PLY file of the C-alpha trace (Angstrom):
ply
format ascii 1.0
element vertex 542
property float x
property float y
property float z
element edge 541
property int vertex1
property int vertex2
end_header
114.44 -101.24 31.68
114.18 -99.88 28.38
117.19 -100.84 26.91
116.02 -104.72 28.48
113.57 -104.63 26.74
114.46 -103.12 23.49
116.81 -106.14 23.55
114.84 -108.65 24.40
112.13 -107.62 21.09
115.27 -107.61 18.70
115.97 -111.22 19.61
112.74 -111.93 19.46
111.82 -110.13 16.19
114.72 -111.81 15.06
114.10 -115.60 16.17
110.42 -114.87 14.14
112.24 -113.98 11.46
114.59 -117.14 11.34
111.04 -119.31 12.30
109.20 -117.69 9.34
112.13 -117.91 7.19
112.69 -121.71 8.10
108.61 -121.98 7.42
108.27 -120.20 3.94
106.87 -121.90 1.45
109.33 -123.35 -1.32
109.52 -119.61 -4.30
108.40 -121.23 -7.69
110.05 -120.13 -10.72
107.02 -117.57 -12.10
106.69 -118.41 -16.53
105.82 -116.25 -19.10
102.39 -115.61 -17.11
103.69 -115.19 -14.38
102.10 -118.51 -13.18
104.03 -120.21 -10.15
105.27 -123.47 -11.40
105.68 -126.47 -9.31
108.77 -127.72 -9.27
109.65 -130.00 -7.29
107.89 -132.70 -6.94
109.24 -136.63 -7.84
107.50 -138.47 -9.58
107.15 -142.54 -8.59
105.87 -145.98 -10.49
104.41 -143.92 -13.44
102.76 -146.77 -15.39
100.58 -147.89 -12.13
97.09 -148.47 -13.30
94.72 -146.34 -11.04
91.49 -147.15 -12.46
88.52 -144.48 -12.27
90.41 -143.67 -8.71
90.95 -139.95 -9.80
90.52 -136.84 -8.37
86.86 -134.89 -9.61
86.09 -131.40 -9.94
82.60 -130.69 -9.57
81.66 -127.46 -12.10
77.97 -125.68 -11.11
77.91 -124.99 -14.71
76.28 -120.97 -14.60
78.50 -119.98 -12.13
82.15 -121.17 -12.92
83.14 -118.98 -16.71
80.98 -117.12 -19.02
82.41 -116.84 -22.82
80.13 -114.62 -24.08
78.85 -111.49 -21.43
75.72 -112.29 -20.77
76.35 -113.40 -17.06
76.23 -116.81 -17.11
78.50 -119.41 -17.35
78.70 -121.81 -20.07
80.74 -124.99 -21.96
82.28 -122.95 -23.62
83.18 -120.85 -20.70
84.58 -124.95 -19.11
86.27 -125.50 -23.28
88.00 -121.98 -22.09
89.58 -122.93 -19.03
91.06 -126.06 -19.80
94.26 -125.35 -19.36
93.50 -123.60 -15.57
92.05 -127.65 -15.38
93.86 -129.93 -16.60
96.98 -128.84 -19.09
97.02 -133.04 -20.59
101.08 -133.19 -18.58
101.02 -133.66 -15.15
104.46 -132.66 -14.53
103.95 -129.00 -15.73
103.88 -127.82 -12.81
100.93 -125.23 -14.49
97.61 -126.70 -14.06
95.41 -127.62 -11.48
95.67 -131.48 -12.25
92.29 -132.41 -12.41
90.93 -136.28 -13.53
87.89 -135.79 -13.89
84.81 -133.24 -14.32
81.01 -133.27 -12.86
78.98 -131.14 -14.81
75.81 -130.08 -12.94
72.67 -130.34 -15.00
73.22 -129.17 -18.69
70.02 -129.53 -19.89
67.45 -127.10 -21.13
65.52 -126.32 -17.59
63.76 -123.30 -16.40
65.73 -122.27 -13.40
69.14 -121.18 -13.03
69.66 -124.47 -10.99
68.71 -126.65 -14.71
67.49 -129.79 -11.93
64.15 -129.13 -13.36
64.46 -130.79 -16.85
61.93 -129.62 -19.76
64.29 -131.92 -22.04
67.16 -134.52 -21.74
68.29 -134.39 -25.19
68.96 -130.37 -25.01
71.61 -128.83 -24.04
70.17 -125.41 -21.88
70.70 -122.20 -24.62
72.74 -120.54 -21.57
75.02 -122.99 -21.48
75.86 -123.72 -24.84
74.92 -126.35 -28.15
75.69 -130.07 -28.55
78.75 -128.76 -30.08
79.85 -127.54 -27.19
79.23 -130.69 -25.58
81.21 -132.79 -27.86
83.86 -130.81 -28.37
84.59 -130.43 -24.52
84.24 -134.50 -24.56
86.88 -134.98 -26.88
89.13 -132.02 -25.20
89.24 -133.75 -21.74
89.57 -136.77 -23.51
92.79 -135.76 -25.30
94.12 -134.78 -21.78
93.01 -137.98 -20.25
90.29 -136.75 -17.80
86.90 -138.42 -17.86
83.55 -136.63 -18.16
80.73 -136.96 -15.75
77.06 -135.32 -16.10
74.83 -135.16 -13.51
71.43 -136.80 -14.04
68.06 -135.79 -12.12
65.87 -137.70 -13.05
63.97 -138.19 -9.61
61.87 -135.46 -10.59
61.84 -132.71 -13.91
59.67 -129.92 -15.28
56.17 -129.38 -15.01
57.15 -127.36 -18.68
58.53 -131.49 -19.68
56.60 -132.49 -22.40
55.71 -136.10 -20.38
54.76 -133.84 -17.71
51.98 -131.54 -19.91
51.13 -134.64 -22.37
50.27 -136.79 -18.49
48.77 -133.44 -17.75
46.62 -133.70 -21.00
45.79 -137.32 -20.92
44.13 -136.55 -17.43
41.90 -133.75 -18.77
40.27 -136.04 -21.51
40.20 -138.85 -18.96
41.88 -140.80 -21.28
43.11 -143.61 -19.61
44.65 -145.59 -22.85
46.67 -143.35 -23.23
50.44 -143.98 -22.91
51.68 -141.06 -20.75
48.30 -140.78 -18.39
50.67 -143.14 -15.66
53.76 -141.14 -16.74
54.81 -139.44 -13.74
53.15 -140.44 -10.02
49.59 -139.30 -9.41
46.48 -139.64 -7.00
43.10 -138.65 -6.88
42.17 -135.63 -4.66
40.14 -137.30 -2.24
42.43 -139.85 -1.97
44.79 -140.19 1.02
48.75 -139.79 0.27
50.81 -142.42 1.36
52.29 -141.23 4.22
56.10 -138.86 4.01
54.65 -138.06 0.66
54.20 -134.91 -1.29
51.18 -134.23 -4.36
50.36 -131.17 -5.57
47.36 -130.62 -7.20
47.27 -129.82 -10.75
45.09 -126.31 -10.94
41.68 -127.20 -9.83
40.91 -130.01 -10.98
41.40 -133.94 -9.52
44.22 -135.52 -9.61
47.60 -134.92 -7.78
50.35 -135.58 -8.36
53.36 -136.67 -6.60
56.27 -134.01 -6.40
58.37 -133.87 -2.97
60.79 -131.67 -3.50
58.73 -129.02 -5.11
55.45 -128.22 -7.07
56.91 -127.52 -9.89
58.85 -131.10 -10.25
56.69 -134.00 -11.07
58.01 -137.43 -10.14
57.10 -139.89 -12.79
56.32 -143.57 -11.60
59.29 -145.75 -11.78
57.14 -148.35 -11.95
55.58 -148.01 -15.30
58.45 -149.74 -18.04
56.85 -146.68 -20.23
59.12 -144.54 -17.64
62.15 -146.31 -17.34
62.85 -146.91 -21.08
62.59 -143.70 -22.24
64.99 -142.22 -18.92
67.49 -145.13 -20.38
67.43 -143.54 -23.49
68.30 -140.73 -21.82
71.54 -141.80 -20.75
72.44 -144.42 -23.54
72.57 -141.27 -25.69
74.99 -139.55 -23.63
77.08 -142.86 -23.11
76.97 -143.08 -27.06
77.80 -138.98 -27.53
80.86 -139.67 -24.98
80.05 -138.83 -22.09
81.87 -141.38 -18.97
79.66 -141.53 -16.07
77.10 -139.82 -13.87
75.81 -138.60 -10.89
72.61 -139.50 -9.89
70.66 -137.03 -8.46
68.43 -137.53 -4.86
69.55 -141.61 -5.68
67.20 -142.73 -2.80
63.77 -140.16 -3.48
62.98 -142.82 -6.84
61.11 -145.07 -4.50
59.75 -141.79 -1.72
60.25 -144.14 1.50
61.94 -147.52 0.28
65.25 -147.97 0.00
65.05 -151.44 -1.61
62.95 -150.15 -4.51
65.24 -148.27 -5.18
68.25 -149.52 -5.01
65.97 -152.63 -7.30
65.99 -149.51 -9.43
69.74 -148.40 -9.96
70.78 -152.03 -9.88
68.60 -152.27 -13.36
69.27 -148.96 -14.64
73.12 -148.96 -14.31
73.27 -152.43 -16.05
71.34 -151.25 -17.84
74.24 -149.16 -18.85
77.51 -151.52 -18.45
76.12 -153.29 -20.74
76.92 -150.80 -23.49
80.19 -149.29 -21.36
80.99 -151.73 -18.86
83.09 -148.99 -17.50
81.14 -146.15 -16.75
81.83 -144.32 -13.48
78.73 -144.15 -11.75
78.19 -142.20 -8.55
75.17 -142.15 -6.83
73.65 -138.52 -4.14
72.80 -141.11 -1.14
72.28 -137.67 1.49
72.40 -140.09 4.61
74.02 -142.33 7.09
76.69 -145.02 6.36
73.93 -147.68 7.28
71.73 -146.25 4.62
74.36 -145.79 2.05
75.52 -149.12 2.78
72.43 -150.81 0.76
73.78 -148.72 -2.76
77.52 -149.74 -2.17
76.65 -152.74 -4.30
74.83 -151.55 -7.32
77.23 -148.05 -7.40
79.54 -145.85 -5.56
78.09 -143.07 -3.36
79.68 -140.22 -2.05
80.61 -140.39 1.67
78.02 -138.32 3.61
79.74 -138.69 6.86
83.36 -137.45 6.25
81.85 -134.50 4.46
80.44 -130.92 5.89
80.75 -128.65 8.62
80.16 -131.99 11.19
82.35 -134.32 9.20
84.97 -136.43 10.58
87.63 -133.95 7.78
86.82 -130.77 9.40
87.20 -132.66 12.86
90.37 -134.39 12.32
91.39 -131.25 9.90
90.58 -129.03 13.03
93.40 -130.27 15.60
90.84 -133.81 16.01
92.26 -137.13 15.95
93.64 -138.55 12.63
94.30 -141.85 14.17
90.51 -142.14 14.29
89.84 -140.85 10.51
92.70 -143.27 9.41
90.82 -146.32 11.11
87.47 -145.06 10.13
88.83 -145.03 6.41
90.10 -148.91 6.16
87.25 -149.62 8.33
84.89 -147.97 5.39
87.21 -149.50 2.31
86.51 -152.88 4.07
82.87 -152.85 4.17
82.61 -151.32 1.13
85.06 -153.90 -0.27
82.34 -156.63 1.33
80.01 -155.06 -0.45
81.69 -154.76 -3.89
84.94 -155.08 -4.90
84.67 -152.63 -7.25
83.53 -149.95 -5.11
85.07 -146.97 -4.36
85.68 -144.42 -1.76
84.32 -141.28 -3.13
85.55 -138.22 -0.58
84.69 -134.70 -0.25
84.16 -132.02 2.13
80.97 -129.74 0.58
79.04 -129.72 -2.61
76.67 -127.22 -4.25
74.28 -128.16 -1.98
76.55 -127.41 1.10
78.18 -123.97 2.70
81.39 -123.83 1.61
83.68 -125.19 3.80
85.95 -121.91 3.01
83.64 -120.75 6.28
84.40 -123.10 9.20
87.58 -124.35 7.82
89.62 -120.77 7.13
93.07 -120.41 4.71
94.73 -118.13 8.08
94.43 -121.33 10.52
96.00 -123.74 8.25
92.29 -125.62 8.78
91.78 -126.22 4.31
94.68 -127.10 4.19
95.04 -130.17 6.53
91.37 -130.89 5.83
92.05 -130.91 1.89
95.55 -133.04 2.82
93.07 -135.66 3.83
91.25 -136.03 2.09
93.22 -135.69 -1.19
95.53 -138.24 -0.14
93.41 -140.49 0.78
92.19 -143.87 -1.27
89.34 -143.85 -3.70
88.29 -140.78 -6.15
87.22 -137.96 -4.15
85.81 -134.77 -5.30
86.30 -130.97 -5.24
84.18 -128.19 -5.32
84.92 -125.42 -7.82
86.73 -122.44 -5.96
87.82 -124.36 -3.06
90.84 -124.34 -4.01
90.88 -120.43 -3.87
89.11 -120.95 -0.64
85.38 -119.19 -1.95
83.50 -118.96 0.71
79.29 -119.38 0.62
76.41 -120.08 2.86
72.63 -120.20 2.77
72.61 -117.80 5.83
69.28 -116.26 6.76
68.13 -116.06 3.77
67.70 -119.56 4.11
69.10 -120.12 -0.38
71.64 -122.75 -1.84
72.24 -120.21 -4.33
73.97 -118.49 -1.45
76.29 -122.27 -2.29
77.02 -121.78 -6.12
78.74 -118.49 -6.54
80.82 -117.33 -9.25
84.39 -118.69 -9.49
86.95 -115.48 -8.87
89.20 -115.30 -12.05
90.51 -111.32 -11.56
90.82 -111.83 -16.01
87.90 -109.91 -16.66
85.73 -112.93 -16.49
81.62 -111.75 -16.68
80.35 -114.96 -15.13
78.23 -112.86 -11.94
76.08 -115.33 -8.91
73.93 -116.53 -9.72
69.84 -115.57 -9.00
68.70 -115.72 -5.65
71.88 -114.66 -4.41
72.29 -112.56 -1.65
76.11 -113.14 -0.14
77.46 -109.96 0.67
80.63 -109.63 -1.27
82.35 -108.60 1.67
82.01 -111.56 3.07
83.71 -113.23 0.39
87.87 -114.77 -0.24
90.17 -111.19 -1.10
91.72 -113.09 -3.59
91.63 -114.62 -7.51
92.84 -116.67 -9.36
95.16 -113.80 -10.71
95.41 -113.38 -8.15
96.55 -116.57 -6.64
98.94 -117.61 -9.54
102.29 -116.23 -8.27
101.45 -117.06 -4.63
103.40 -119.75 -3.75
101.81 -120.03 -0.22
98.48 -119.13 -1.13
95.56 -121.99 -1.69
95.75 -122.39 -5.40
99.22 -123.27 -5.14
98.69 -125.55 -2.63
95.60 -128.11 -3.82
98.56 -127.94 -7.41
101.40 -129.33 -5.81
98.82 -131.52 -3.59
97.48 -132.91 -6.90
101.03 -133.32 -7.91
102.18 -135.87 -4.89
98.90 -137.10 -5.60
99.30 -138.01 -8.77
103.08 -138.76 -8.09
102.58 -141.87 -6.31
99.55 -143.40 -7.82
99.71 -146.18 -4.49
97.47 -143.03 -2.70
94.47 -143.98 -4.99
94.90 -147.05 -5.76
96.73 -149.11 -3.16
95.53 -151.54 -0.53
95.18 -149.58 2.32
96.27 -150.24 5.64
95.84 -147.68 8.60
98.68 -147.79 11.00
97.91 -147.37 15.14
100.12 -145.34 16.22
100.19 -144.89 20.22
100.57 -141.71 22.04
100.14 -139.24 19.69
97.59 -137.25 16.79
99.28 -138.20 14.21
97.94 -140.91 12.23
98.98 -142.45 8.72
98.25 -145.07 6.33
100.35 -147.46 4.22
99.46 -147.83 0.65
101.02 -151.47 -1.67
100.29 -151.44 -5.69
101.99 -153.51 -7.57
104.56 -154.18 -5.08
105.07 -150.34 -4.36
104.66 -149.17 -1.87
103.40 -145.06 0.08
102.90 -144.57 3.74
101.06 -141.16 4.01
101.20 -138.93 7.31
99.46 -136.44 8.61
100.01 -134.22 11.73
96.91 -131.70 12.06
98.07 -130.89 16.06
99.86 -127.68 17.07
102.82 -129.32 18.14
105.37 -131.20 16.25
105.16 -134.54 16.13
108.19 -137.84 16.03
107.34 -140.84 14.89
109.45 -144.32 15.06
108.45 -145.91 11.96
110.08 -149.38 12.49
107.43 -149.33 15.88
104.82 -149.26 13.34
105.82 -151.83 11.04
108.14 -153.86 9.47
108.33 -152.40 5.80
111.60 -150.13 5.59
110.95 -146.58 4.63
114.13 -144.65 3.44
112.63 -141.86 1.27
110.71 -138.40 2.02
108.58 -138.55 -1.29
107.41 -135.33 -0.94
105.56 -133.07 2.70
103.39 -130.65 2.17
101.23 -128.16 4.98
102.42 -125.16 7.11
105.80 -127.36 8.26
108.08 -129.35 7.25
109.33 -132.92 7.46
112.04 -134.74 7.97
113.09 -138.38 7.80
116.14 -140.09 9.75
116.97 -143.27 10.55
113.31 -144.28 10.74
112.35 -141.89 12.68
109.59 -139.10 10.97
109.53 -135.94 11.89
106.26 -134.08 10.88
105.55 -130.54 12.02
102.67 -128.78 13.27
99.59 -128.87 10.26
101.65 -131.19 7.81
101.66 -134.01 6.35
104.40 -136.00 4.04
104.13 -138.80 2.41
107.69 -142.08 3.15
108.27 -144.78 0.21
0 1
1 2
2 3
3 4
4 5
5 6
6 7
7 8
8 9
9 10
10 11
11 12
12 13
13 14
14 15
15 16
16 17
17 18
18 19
19 20
20 21
21 22
22 23
23 24
24 25
25 26
26 27
27 28
28 29
29 30
30 31
31 32
32 33
33 34
34 35
35 36
36 37
37 38
38 39
39 40
40 41
41 42
42 43
43 44
44 45
45 46
46 47
47 48
48 49
49 50
50 51
51 52
52 53
53 54
54 55
55 56
56 57
57 58
58 59
59 60
60 61
61 62
62 63
63 64
64 65
65 66
66 67
67 68
68 69
69 70
70 71
71 72
72 73
73 74
74 75
75 76
76 77
77 78
78 79
79 80
80 81
81 82
82 83
83 84
84 85
85 86
86 87
87 88
88 89
89 90
90 91
91 92
92 93
93 94
94 95
95 96
96 97
97 98
98 99
99 100
100 101
101 102
102 103
103 104
104 105
105 106
106 107
107 108
108 109
109 110
110 111
111 112
112 113
113 114
114 115
115 116
116 117
117 118
118 119
119 120
120 121
121 122
122 123
123 124
124 125
125 126
126 127
127 128
128 129
129 130
130 131
131 132
132 133
133 134
134 135
135 136
136 137
137 138
138 139
139 140
140 141
141 142
142 143
143 144
144 145
145 146
146 147
147 148
148 149
149 150
150 151
151 152
152 153
153 154
154 155
155 156
156 157
157 158
158 159
159 160
160 161
161 162
162 163
163 164
164 165
165 166
166 167
167 168
168 169
169 170
170 171
171 172
172 173
173 174
174 175
175 176
176 177
177 178
178 179
179 180
180 181
181 182
182 183
183 184
184 185
185 186
186 187
187 188
188 189
189 190
190 191
191 192
192 193
193 194
194 195
195 196
196 197
197 198
198 199
199 200
200 201
201 202
202 203
203 204
204 205
205 206
206 207
207 208
208 209
209 210
210 211
211 212
212 213
213 214
214 215
215 216
216 217
217 218
218 219
219 220
220 221
221 222
222 223
223 224
224 225
225 226
226 227
227 228
228 229
229 230
230 231
231 232
232 233
233 234
234 235
235 236
236 237
237 238
238 239
239 240
240 241
241 242
242 243
243 244
244 245
245 246
246 247
247 248
248 249
249 250
250 251
251 252
252 253
253 254
254 255
255 256
256 257
257 258
258 259
259 260
260 261
261 262
262 263
263 264
264 265
265 266
266 267
267 268
268 269
269 270
270 271
271 272
272 273
273 274
274 275
275 276
276 277
277 278
278 279
279 280
280 281
281 282
282 283
283 284
284 285
285 286
286 287
287 288
288 289
289 290
290 291
291 292
292 293
293 294
294 295
295 296
296 297
297 298
298 299
299 300
300 301
301 302
302 303
303 304
304 305
305 306
306 307
307 308
308 309
309 310
310 311
311 312
312 313
313 314
314 315
315 316
316 317
317 318
318 319
319 320
320 321
321 322
322 323
323 324
324 325
325 326
326 327
327 328
328 329
329 330
330 331
331 332
332 333
333 334
334 335
335 336
336 337
337 338
338 339
339 340
340 341
341 342
342 343
343 344
344 345
345 346
346 347
347 348
348 349
349 350
350 351
351 352
352 353
353 354
354 355
355 356
356 357
357 358
358 359
359 360
360 361
361 362
362 363
363 364
364 365
365 366
366 367
367 368
368 369
369 370
370 371
371 372
372 373
373 374
374 375
375 376
376 377
377 378
378 379
379 380
380 381
381 382
382 383
383 384
384 385
385 386
386 387
387 388
388 389
389 390
390 391
391 392
392 393
393 394
394 395
395 396
396 397
397 398
398 399
399 400
400 401
401 402
402 403
403 404
404 405
405 406
406 407
407 408
408 409
409 410
410 411
411 412
412 413
413 414
414 415
415 416
416 417
417 418
418 419
419 420
420 421
421 422
422 423
423 424
424 425
425 426
426 427
427 428
428 429
429 430
430 431
431 432
432 433
433 434
434 435
435 436
436 437
437 438
438 439
439 440
440 441
441 442
442 443
443 444
444 445
445 446
446 447
447 448
448 449
449 450
450 451
451 452
452 453
453 454
454 455
455 456
456 457
457 458
458 459
459 460
460 461
461 462
462 463
463 464
464 465
465 466
466 467
467 468
468 469
469 470
470 471
471 472
472 473
473 474
474 475
475 476
476 477
477 478
478 479
479 480
480 481
481 482
482 483
483 484
484 485
485 486
486 487
487 488
488 489
489 490
490 491
491 492
492 493
493 494
494 495
495 496
496 497
497 498
498 499
499 500
500 501
501 502
502 503
503 504
504 505
505 506
506 507
507 508
508 509
509 510
510 511
511 512
512 513
513 514
514 515
515 516
516 517
517 518
518 519
519 520
520 521
521 522
522 523
523 524
524 525
525 526
526 527
527 528
528 529
529 530
530 531
531 532
532 533
533 534
534 535
535 536
536 537
537 538
538 539
539 540
540 541
């Protein structure tokens, strides 16, 4: 009996070893810095124009990389990490390959997050100087990387000189002062409009609108002076070379009045585009598609329906039905195109206001990789939140603090960046791997993201082509075809735990002859128009 068990165990181990070898990722060569070099991605249709359909990377500046040893991430830190982000050569296989950067607010501010600005025309000293910003802009443009700034104009800091002038004008009871109506206000005995919060300035009779925080007063956007002052801010940075903006709290410009908010953004962005016609804009309208749709005619908006723990990306990545996901994307693209012919699909999994995706889409389960496949191999302009590529974790937890969602990047090379103030997240819960650890790990998250972005870049139809979802029957595997300038590529995903065999001739009359790439937990084969996809694997065919 013991001999039989030993024999069966030996066979099992041998079989497991063979299976393990079959599913091992390619072991990429290492360069002199010990970094894996992706060398197996074929580039097609390289002269294609994808416009602004780029992969962006959100950087919470204070937590990213510290250049001067004070523990706070800064602009010089980002400059020092540009080879990590994009080395200027899409085929090098040594950088992450992002095509755009979104910097959270960098303006002078009393807080660690900088969403309460004291002076829009100054870089916060903790982050560097205006010269640092100019250098970063130039470096980005040398490498064909767009750079956008987070512009929080819905509110300022109480330390802002505009607010101080507003307060002084009321203390002096001087309605003739140009700042008297710069902020939205009411008298203490007046009834507040429904759903809006007003804070009292000391013990005076004036209460100013402050829906986010008593330290964040809100300008009165019906005042032409306010509009012009905030337009001048954006124009200053456009003239400096910034490619566009992420507009914070876009639906709160007029609290509970989407119509007036849209009218404002239509005017504001329209004025900016008179100066820079190809301005990149994306608004934070944190709501369902029904509300977001109202803003699409005037600006791109983040797709919140697909994001977060309850979103369609996470649901699909965890063995969900890919056909439901691709059908949603197909319908969403048609809808926003009808609203605005230049509208883009802006997908993301998480950002600085959300719990980190690695907490509910673990790397070990393969769900994190599948989620990345789903949204990064989609059309439009997806956004990666810094650290996502190393499975960085972080959540509000019982302390209910957003600082836990904005933890330091783990470089592993002596970078002195620290967690932001207010952090309570325990180190033992954090990922055990730093960027340095992951450089040489072919099957690690970092090299996975690197290869994934190369596959997207190598097949530009994915980013900018005309999208048509396939309707696959009797399977949770699904996909879409994208056509750009007469070239066609199709993407298929199998998020399930079972192998999928897809007869391409049954879903399209387009003949696909080339397996351009596959990526995931397994492998793919294309033979006689039959695509075989291993579990938790995606493939691109041409």
